[in-house]
MIKERO-942909 format. One line per 10 residues: number of its first residue (from 1); their letters; for each residue x, y, z of C-alpha. Coordinates in nm, 2 decimals. Last residue first. Example, Ala and Ser with C-alpha at 12.3 -4.5 7.8 and 13.67 -1.06 7.14 Angstrom:
<recs>
2	sa	1.37 -0.11 0.71 | 1.23 -0.45 0.78
</recs>
This chain:
<recs>
548	nsreklserk	1.43 0.99 1.04 | 1.25 1.16 1.33 | 1.22 1.48 1.11 | 1.08 1.28 0.82 | 0.82 1.11 1.05 | 0.72 1.44 1.21 | 0.67 1.59 0.86 | 0.46 1.29 0.75 | 0.23 1.32 1.05 | 0.20 1.69 0.99
538	lgplhvnviy	0.11 1.63 0.63 | -0.15 1.37 0.72 | -0.32 1.61 0.96 | -0.31 1.87 0.69 | -0.45 1.64 0.42 | -0.75 1.49 0.60 | -0.94 1.72 0.84 | -0.85 2.07 0.72 | -0.77 2.01 0.35 | -1.01 1.73 0.27
528	hewdiskidf	-1.30 1.86 0.48 | -1.27 2.21 0.34 | -1.23 2.09 -0.02 | -1.53 1.85 -0.02 | -1.43 1.63 -0.31 | -1.72 1.42 -0.45 | -1.74 1.63 -0.77 | -1.39 1.52 -0.84 | -1.52 1.18 -0.95 | -1.24 0.93 -0.88
518	efmeieevsm	-1.40 0.64 -0.70 | -1.29 0.29 -0.78 | -1.51 0.07 -0.56 | -1.82 0.29 -0.55 | -1.79 0.39 -0.92 | -1.74 0.02 -1.00 | -2.05 -0.08 -0.82 | -2.26 0.18 -0.99 | -2.13 0.06 -1.33 | -1.86 0.25 -1.51
508	eqilsrtntd	-1.90 0.39 -1.86 | -2.00 0.74 -1.75 | -1.71 0.75 -1.51 | -1.47 0.68 -1.80 | -1.63 0.97 -1.99 | -1.54 1.20 -1.71 | -1.17 1.11 -1.76 | -1.19 1.17 -2.14 | -1.36 1.51 -2.09 | -1.10 1.62 -1.84
498	dfraqfftyp	-1.01 1.96 -1.99 | -0.75 2.12 -1.75 | -0.79 2.48 -1.65 | -0.52 2.75 -1.69 | -0.47 3.04 -1.45 | -0.15 2.95 -1.27 | 0.00 3.25 -1.08 | 0.13 3.04 -0.79 | 0.21 2.76 -1.04 | 0.45 2.94 -1.28
488	eytralsvfy	0.60 3.12 -0.97 | 0.69 2.79 -0.79 | 1.06 2.78 -0.88 | 1.11 3.15 -0.83 | 0.93 3.14 -0.49 | 1.14 2.83 -0.38 | 1.46 3.01 -0.48 | 1.35 3.31 -0.27 | 1.26 3.08 0.02 | 1.60 2.90 0.01
478	dlirkgkfsl	1.80 3.22 -0.03 | 1.63 3.37 0.27 | 1.71 3.06 0.49 | 2.07 3.07 0.37 | 2.09 3.44 0.45 | 1.96 3.38 0.80 | 2.22 3.11 0.86 | 2.50 3.35 0.76 | 2.34 3.61 0.99 | 2.12 3.88 0.84
468	tanseeaegg	2.21 4.25 0.84 | 2.33 4.25 0.47 | 1.99 4.10 0.38 | 1.85 4.44 0.42 | 1.62 4.55 0.70 | 1.34 4.81 0.70 | 1.08 4.56 0.59 | 0.74 4.69 0.50 | 0.47 4.66 0.76 | 0.57 4.68 1.12
458	enktgreqka	0.54 4.53 1.46 | 0.85 4.46 1.66 | 0.85 4.14 1.85 | 1.22 4.12 1.92 | 1.46 3.82 1.94 | 1.71 4.00 1.72 | 1.74 3.69 1.50 | 1.36 3.65 1.49 | 1.32 4.01 1.39 | 1.58 3.98 1.11
448	ildivsstfg	1.42 3.66 0.98 | 1.08 3.82 0.96 | 1.20 4.14 0.79 | 1.41 3.95 0.54 | 1.11 3.73 0.46 | 0.88 4.03 0.41 | 1.14 4.20 0.18 | 1.17 3.89 -0.03 | 0.79 3.87 -0.08 | 0.77 4.24 -0.18
438	yltshfkwra	1.07 4.20 -0.42 | 0.92 3.89 -0.58 | 0.61 4.10 -0.67 | 0.23 4.05 -0.62 | 0.27 3.93 -0.27 | 0.00 3.71 -0.12 | -0.05 3.74 0.25 | -0.15 3.46 0.49 | -0.34 3.55 0.80 | -0.12 3.60 1.10
428	idivklpfdc	0.01 3.32 1.33 | 0.10 3.39 1.69 | 0.34 3.11 1.79 | 0.33 2.79 1.99 | 0.45 2.54 1.73 | 0.28 2.32 1.47 | -0.05 2.47 1.57 | -0.38 2.27 1.58 | -0.67 2.51 1.60 | -0.48 2.81 1.46
418	lhqyaldmle	-0.29 2.58 1.22 | -0.62 2.44 1.09 | -0.79 2.78 1.02 | -0.47 2.92 0.86 | -0.44 2.62 0.64 | -0.80 2.67 0.53 | -0.73 3.03 0.45 | -0.42 2.92 0.27 | -0.61 2.68 0.04 | -0.89 2.94 -0.01
408	garlphahts	-0.64 3.20 -0.13 | -0.46 2.95 -0.36 | -0.78 2.85 -0.54 | -0.96 2.52 -0.52 | -1.21 2.46 -0.80 | -1.58 2.51 -0.70 | -1.78 2.32 -0.96 | -1.47 2.11 -1.01 | -1.32 2.15 -1.36 | -0.99 2.24 -1.19
398	stvnyvkves	-0.96 1.90 -1.03 | -0.72 1.69 -1.23 | -0.67 1.35 -1.38 | -0.61 1.45 -1.74 | -0.64 1.13 -1.94 | -0.47 1.07 -2.27 | -0.55 0.79 -2.51 | -0.31 0.65 -2.77 | -0.45 0.37 -3.00 | -0.38 0.01 -3.11
388	kgcghkamaa	-0.65 -0.21 -2.96 | -0.49 -0.47 -2.72 | -0.80 -0.51 -2.50 | -0.64 -0.32 -2.20 | -0.80 0.01 -2.30 | -1.10 0.02 -2.06 | -0.93 -0.19 -1.79 | -0.63 0.03 -1.78 | -0.84 0.34 -1.79 | -1.03 0.22 -1.48
378	itanvvmdvp	-0.71 0.13 -1.30 | -0.56 0.48 -1.37 | -0.88 0.65 -1.26 | -0.86 0.46 -0.93 | -0.49 0.54 -0.89 | -0.54 0.91 -0.95 | -0.83 0.92 -0.71 | -0.62 0.75 -0.44 | -0.35 1.01 -0.48 | -0.58 1.31 -0.41
368	iidvfsqadg	-0.58 1.57 -0.68 | -0.47 1.93 -0.63 | -0.51 2.19 -0.90 | -0.43 2.51 -0.71 | -0.59 2.76 -0.94 | -0.48 3.12 -0.91 | -0.71 3.37 -0.73 | -0.48 3.44 -0.44 | -0.21 3.53 -0.68 | 0.15 3.46 -0.60
358	wfgsiqgkgy	0.48 3.54 -0.42 | 0.43 3.40 -0.07 | 0.30 3.49 0.28 | 0.38 3.48 0.65 | 0.71 3.29 0.63 | 0.93 3.11 0.89 | 0.66 3.10 1.16 | 0.66 2.72 1.19 | 0.31 2.69 1.05 | 0.39 2.91 0.75
348	alimpdtmri	0.71 2.70 0.68 | 0.49 2.39 0.69 | 0.23 2.53 0.46 | 0.49 2.66 0.21 | 0.68 2.33 0.21 | 0.35 2.13 0.15 | 0.22 2.28 -0.17 | 0.43 2.04 -0.40 | 0.51 1.74 -0.18 | 0.68 1.66 0.15
338	gqlwgpfpek	0.73 1.28 0.13 | 0.49 0.99 0.14 | 0.13 1.07 0.23 | -0.17 0.89 0.37 | -0.44 1.14 0.47 | -0.75 0.92 0.47 | -0.73 0.54 0.47 | -0.67 0.29 0.19 | -0.81 0.49 0.05 | -1.02 0.79 0.15
328	ysseiispri	-0.89 1.12 0.02 | -0.52 1.01 -0.01 | -0.25 1.27 0.03 | -0.14 1.50 -0.26 | -0.09 1.47 -0.64 | -0.06 1.81 -0.81 | -0.20 1.75 -1.16 | -0.23 1.40 -1.29 | -0.16 1.32 -1.66 | -0.22 0.95 -1.73
318	ivvpvderms	-0.10 0.84 -2.08 | -0.26 0.52 -2.22 | -0.08 0.34 -2.50 | -0.17 0.04 -2.72 | 0.15 -0.07 -2.91 | 0.11 -0.05 -3.29 | 0.42 0.16 -3.36 | 0.50 0.32 -3.02 | 0.81 0.51 -3.12 | 0.68 0.85 -3.23
308	qilsegmakt	0.41 0.89 -2.95 | 0.64 0.75 -2.68 | 0.91 0.99 -2.79 | 0.67 1.28 -2.76 | 0.57 1.18 -2.41 | 0.94 1.17 -2.30 | 1.01 1.51 -2.46 | 0.72 1.65 -2.26 | 0.85 1.49 -1.94 | 1.19 1.66 -2.01
298	ftytnewgyh	1.02 2.00 -2.03 | 0.79 1.94 -1.73 | 1.09 1.86 -1.51 | 1.34 2.11 -1.65 | 1.11 2.40 -1.57 | 0.85 2.65 -1.70 | 0.82 2.53 -2.06 | 0.83 2.77 -2.35 | 1.10 2.64 -2.57 | 1.38 2.87 -2.44
288	qarqiglekl	1.23 2.83 -2.09 | 1.31 2.46 -2.09 | 1.66 2.50 -2.24 | 1.75 2.77 -1.98 | 1.60 2.57 -1.69 | 1.80 2.26 -1.79 | 2.12 2.46 -1.84 | 2.09 2.61 -1.49 | 2.08 2.26 -1.34 | 2.38 2.16 -1.55
278	kkfegsgqlk	2.56 2.47 -1.42 | 2.49 2.40 -1.06 | 2.60 2.03 -1.08 | 2.90 2.11 -1.31 | 3.07 2.35 -1.07 | 3.41 2.28 -1.23 | 3.47 1.91 -1.18 | 3.36 1.80 -1.53 | 3.21 2.10 -1.71 | 3.32 2.05 -2.06
268	rvaesalkle	3.22 1.69 -2.11 | 2.90 1.73 -1.91 | 2.80 2.03 -2.13 | 2.88 1.83 -2.45 | 2.65 1.55 -2.35 | 2.37 1.80 -2.25 | 2.39 1.96 -2.59 | 2.41 1.63 -2.77 | 2.10 1.51 -2.59 | 1.92 1.84 -2.67
258	hevnldstin	2.01 1.80 -3.04 | 1.86 1.44 -3.04 | 1.54 1.57 -2.88 | 1.49 1.83 -3.16 | 1.26 2.11 -3.07 | 1.22 2.35 -3.36 | 0.92 2.16 -3.47 | 0.72 2.33 -3.20 | 0.51 2.09 -2.99 | 0.14 2.07 -3.06
248	egiclpteli	0.20 1.94 -3.42 | 0.56 1.94 -3.53 | 0.67 1.74 -3.22 | 0.38 1.54 -3.10 | 0.21 1.55 -2.76 | -0.10 1.34 -2.72 | -0.43 1.52 -2.66 | -0.63 1.57 -2.34 | -0.66 1.95 -2.37 | -0.53 2.23 -2.16
238	tgdkkgtvya	-0.78 2.52 -2.15 | -0.67 2.88 -2.13 | -0.36 2.98 -1.92 | -0.02 2.86 -1.82 | 0.06 2.62 -2.11 | 0.39 2.42 -2.08 | 0.22 2.11 -2.22 | 0.35 1.88 -1.95 | 0.16 2.05 -1.67 | -0.09 1.77 -1.64
228	tsfhlflklk	0.20 1.54 -1.56 | 0.31 1.20 -1.71 | 0.24 0.85 -1.60 | 0.27 0.60 -1.88 | 0.06 0.29 -1.95 | 0.16 0.04 -2.21 | -0.12 -0.20 -2.28 | -0.22 -0.55 -2.39 | 0.12 -0.72 -2.40 | 0.11 -1.10 -2.42
218	tcnkafnllr	0.42 -1.14 -2.63 | 0.62 -0.88 -2.44 | 0.90 -0.77 -2.67 | 0.74 -0.44 -2.76 | 0.72 -0.37 -2.38 | 1.10 -0.37 -2.36 | 1.11 -0.10 -2.63 | 0.84 0.09 -2.44 | 1.06 0.08 -2.12 | 1.36 0.22 -2.30
208	gpglsninla	1.14 0.49 -2.45 | 0.99 0.57 -2.11 | 1.35 0.62 -1.97 | 1.47 0.85 -2.25 | 1.29 1.17 -2.16 | 1.22 1.15 -1.79 | 1.52 0.93 -1.68 | 1.81 1.03 -1.90 | 1.69 1.38 -1.99 | 1.64 1.45 -1.61
198	fdyrddfttr	1.99 1.34 -1.52 | 2.15 1.53 -1.81 | 1.96 1.85 -1.73 | 2.04 1.85 -1.36 | 1.71 1.90 -1.18 | 1.53 2.23 -1.15 | 1.18 2.10 -1.10 | 1.28 1.79 -0.91 | 1.04 1.52 -1.01 | 1.28 1.25 -1.15
188	gacsivvdie	1.07 0.97 -1.29 | 0.94 0.62 -1.25 | 0.57 0.53 -1.31 | 0.58 0.36 -1.65 | 0.34 0.07 -1.62 | 0.37 -0.23 -1.86 | 0.06 -0.45 -1.88 | 0.02 -0.81 -1.98 | 0.36 -0.95 -1.88 | 0.43 -1.33 -1.88
178	csikaaieye	0.65 -1.40 -2.18 | 0.85 -1.08 -2.11 | 0.93 -1.22 -1.77 | 1.15 -1.51 -1.89 | 1.34 -1.33 -2.17 | 1.42 -1.04 -1.94 | 1.54 -1.27 -1.67 | 1.77 -1.45 -1.91 | 1.91 -1.12 -2.05 | 1.98 -0.96 -1.72
168	iglneegidg	1.78 -0.64 -1.66 | 1.96 -0.31 -1.68 | 1.65 -0.15 -1.83 | 1.77 -0.26 -2.18 | 2.03 0.02 -2.16 | 2.03 0.18 -1.82 | 1.83 0.48 -1.68 | 1.52 0.27 -1.60 | 1.74 0.06 -1.37 | 1.72 -0.31 -1.30
158	lvpilkskmf	1.70 -0.59 -1.05 | 1.35 -0.74 -1.07 | 1.16 -0.77 -0.75 | 0.85 -1.00 -0.77 | 0.55 -0.88 -0.58 | 0.26 -1.13 -0.59 | 0.39 -1.43 -0.41 | 0.60 -1.22 -0.18 | 0.29 -1.02 -0.08 | 0.08 -1.33 -0.01
148	aeyssghmqk	0.36 -1.49 0.20 | 0.40 -1.17 0.39 | 0.03 -1.15 0.46 | -0.03 -1.52 0.56 | -0.05 -1.44 0.93 | -0.35 -1.21 0.87 | -0.45 -1.18 0.51 | -0.72 -0.92 0.52 | -0.57 -0.74 0.82 | -0.23 -0.71 0.66
138	lhnflnssii	-0.40 -0.60 0.34 | -0.57 -0.32 0.53 | -0.23 -0.23 0.69 | -0.07 -0.19 0.35 | 0.01 0.18 0.37 | 0.18 0.10 0.70 | 0.48 0.01 0.49 | 0.66 -0.32 0.57 | 0.58 -0.49 0.23 | 0.67 -0.17 0.04
128	edylrknase	0.99 0.01 0.15 | 1.15 -0.24 0.38 | 1.05 -0.56 0.20 | 1.10 -0.44 -0.15 | 1.42 -0.27 -0.05 | 1.54 -0.59 0.11 | 1.47 -0.80 -0.20 | 1.66 -0.54 -0.41 | 1.95 -0.57 -0.16 | 1.96 -0.94 -0.21
118	qdkskilvfi	1.93 -0.91 -0.59 | 2.24 -0.68 -0.62 | 2.34 -0.31 -0.61 | 1.99 -0.18 -0.63 | 1.74 -0.02 -0.87 | 1.41 -0.20 -0.84 | 1.18 -0.29 -1.13 | 0.87 -0.45 -0.97 | 0.72 -0.75 -1.15 | 0.36 -0.75 -1.03
108	kgiepsarll	0.22 -1.10 -1.05 | -0.12 -1.25 -1.14 | -0.42 -1.07 -1.01 | -0.65 -1.28 -0.78 | -0.62 -1.05 -0.48 | -0.82 -0.80 -0.70 | -0.93 -0.48 -0.52 | -0.68 -0.51 -0.24 | -0.38 -0.62 -0.45 | -0.44 -0.35 -0.72
98	keilvkglfg	-0.52 -0.09 -0.46 | -0.19 -0.14 -0.27 | 0.02 -0.16 -0.58 | -0.12 0.17 -0.71 | -0.07 0.34 -0.37 | 0.30 0.22 -0.38 | 0.36 0.35 -0.73 | 0.21 0.70 -0.65 | 0.44 0.77 -0.35 | 0.75 0.60 -0.49
88	tagtllytkg	0.88 0.25 -0.42 | 0.71 0.11 -0.73 | 0.87 0.36 -0.97 | 0.87 0.10 -1.25 | 0.59 -0.16 -1.28 | 0.58 -0.47 -1.49 | 0.23 -0.63 -1.46 | 0.06 -0.97 -1.47 | -0.31 -1.01 -1.52 | -0.50 -1.30 -1.36
78	klfrvigigd	-0.80 -1.10 -1.25 | -0.76 -0.73 -1.33 | -0.99 -0.73 -1.63 | -1.27 -0.90 -1.45 | -1.24 -0.65 -1.17 | -1.25 -0.36 -1.41 | -1.54 -0.48 -1.63 | -1.61 -0.14 -1.79 | -1.97 -0.13 -1.66 | -2.12 -0.47 -1.60
68	svspelepsv	-2.47 -0.33 -1.66 | -2.64 -0.02 -1.54 | -2.37 0.21 -1.67 | -2.33 0.53 -1.47 | -2.53 0.84 -1.58 | -2.30 1.15 -1.56 | -2.42 1.38 -1.29 | -2.21 1.20 -1.04 | -2.36 1.11 -0.71 | -2.07 1.01 -0.49
58	aklsterycc	-2.20 1.09 -0.14 | -2.05 1.39 0.03 | -1.83 1.28 0.32 | -1.96 1.30 0.67 | -1.71 1.44 0.91 | -1.46 1.22 1.08 | -1.20 1.36 1.31 | -0.90 1.17 1.21 | -0.81 0.83 1.19 | -1.02 -0.83 -2.35
48	stqvrrailr	-0.96 -0.95 -2.58 | -0.61 -1.05 -2.70 | -0.35 -0.91 -2.93 | -0.04 -1.12 -2.99 | 0.31 -1.01 -2.91 | 0.58 -1.08 -3.17 | 0.77 -1.40 -3.12 | 1.05 -1.42 -2.87 | 1.38 -1.27 -2.78 | 1.39 -1.00 -3.04
38	plpraslhnl	1.71 -0.84 -2.90 | 1.62 -0.58 -2.65 | 1.60 -0.23 -2.78 | 1.89 0.01 -2.76 | 1.84 0.29 -2.51 | 2.16 0.47 -2.44 | 2.15 0.77 -2.21 | 2.29 0.62 -1.90 | 2.54 0.38 -2.06 | 2.60 0.23 -1.72
28	rgsfssffsv	2.94 0.09 -1.79 | 3.11 0.42 -1.81 | 3.16 0.65 -2.11 | 2.87 0.70 -2.34 | 2.93 0.51 -2.66 | 2.63 0.45 -2.87 | 2.40 0.74 -2.83 | 2.02 0.75 -2.88 | 1.99 0.39 -2.97 | 1.61 0.34 -3.02
18	ghlrvptstt	1.52 0.24 -3.31 | 1.33 0.57 -3.30 | 1.64 0.79 -3.25 | 1.90 0.60 -3.45 | 2.26 0.67 -3.35 | 2.43 0.99 -3.25 | 2.79 1.02 -3.15 | 2.80 1.31 -2.90 | 2.99 1.15 -2.62 | 3.05 1.22 -2.26
8	llntkmam	2.69 1.22 -2.14 | 2.67 1.05 -1.80 | 2.99 1.19 -1.66 | 2.87 1.21 -1.30 | 2.85 0.84 -1.22 | 2.55 0.70 -1.05 | 2.62 0.47 -0.76 | 2.48 0.12 -0.78
</recs>
């Protein structure tokens, strides 16, 4: 279903925690409305609960693992049924794969899929999940019965996190809400400078719609939400694992209802007159006004705060990963979907498009492999899936590593790999960090101008101006300058993430659980991961995207 552009064309507020944010947005989709499902059923009840291989460092956490049953992760997974949003995304797919591989005896995973009809939803499930090479281990496990197994476990549900009542038909909602044990909120818009109305609708209001659905699930044991470690907006110091709450650790000046009205009014006024660009600018302006770096983290923060204020007695776990990159080990090293946070800079460097970036070599690059995020998530799910009413936050991050990865080390490792295995035949210089945007811009202008002249002039500071560049050259320059501005909060990032709760999970796990669900960051060998795992995986993904 195509998304209409006038998503917010009314400013008639209704209840905020009920949750009907606006009652009469034009168009059938009602993108920013979130009225709860009718009380279909009785209130839920609580229940008890292939690259060059180098030797990986053994997982030997300093925390003493449990000598008994541990958390009981596999026991918890058995027979449970899930509702998952964002299933076709990078993180969602890896979560599905691990759940099915670790516990083939799980119940069902209802997968919310946005599509025009059920047939196309079925096709998306097959094309984007069942056919993915991510599931090769499961294919080997189940042989000729693989597709039958997957179709028995993965049930596509036609819907949309951006619609009222998730866009699920009443009869289907009534049926599946009797079966679901765990609701997993994994959908989101991750563009840093997204349109404000789109980001509000999905990142801020989407989790509230899903939470309202969860409240109607009679067997519900847990609502699990994926946020981001950067959700607090802090850029230095220590970032704690505490829930976000307006009036406590978010300024009481922030009013979500006011932001919705503001976006609604902007859409109404801007129809057809450069609205896309202006609504992107509005999101950045509002985020920076309140101390966040971009629209993405700001709208995710509002989403978290609404979960906290709306949850009533629903048990909630919030997972806050940092920069999620390719898998460390599972289901195989280096699996990646899409060109992610640090990747555009590395690819441009390998292609000779840039030779440095605006940033600080000593800044923390808090990368976490996707399989570790998934393993920590499953452990937290089992730990808190007993129906106890509480909110628990887990920072799944790497900056507390004994030797945290810094930007200078990352780019030195990239240089090492690209010299040995170049993306193209060029002379590649060591990466340079520029302390000013002007210095970075000048270096890019100089490089583009030399490439356009076809010369190999040596030289330090640029003698060119962007006036001498071709139209194509100016577009390339604009792209990199925009990228530098967008990434500036991260290329100068000095904060470290407290992960006390996450480390405590490891302490409660048995030796067998630690081996099966590994997420101890102490086991990460950065040189091995970047040079032998991530960069080969990134090159593979880049080639795949170009061929597509």
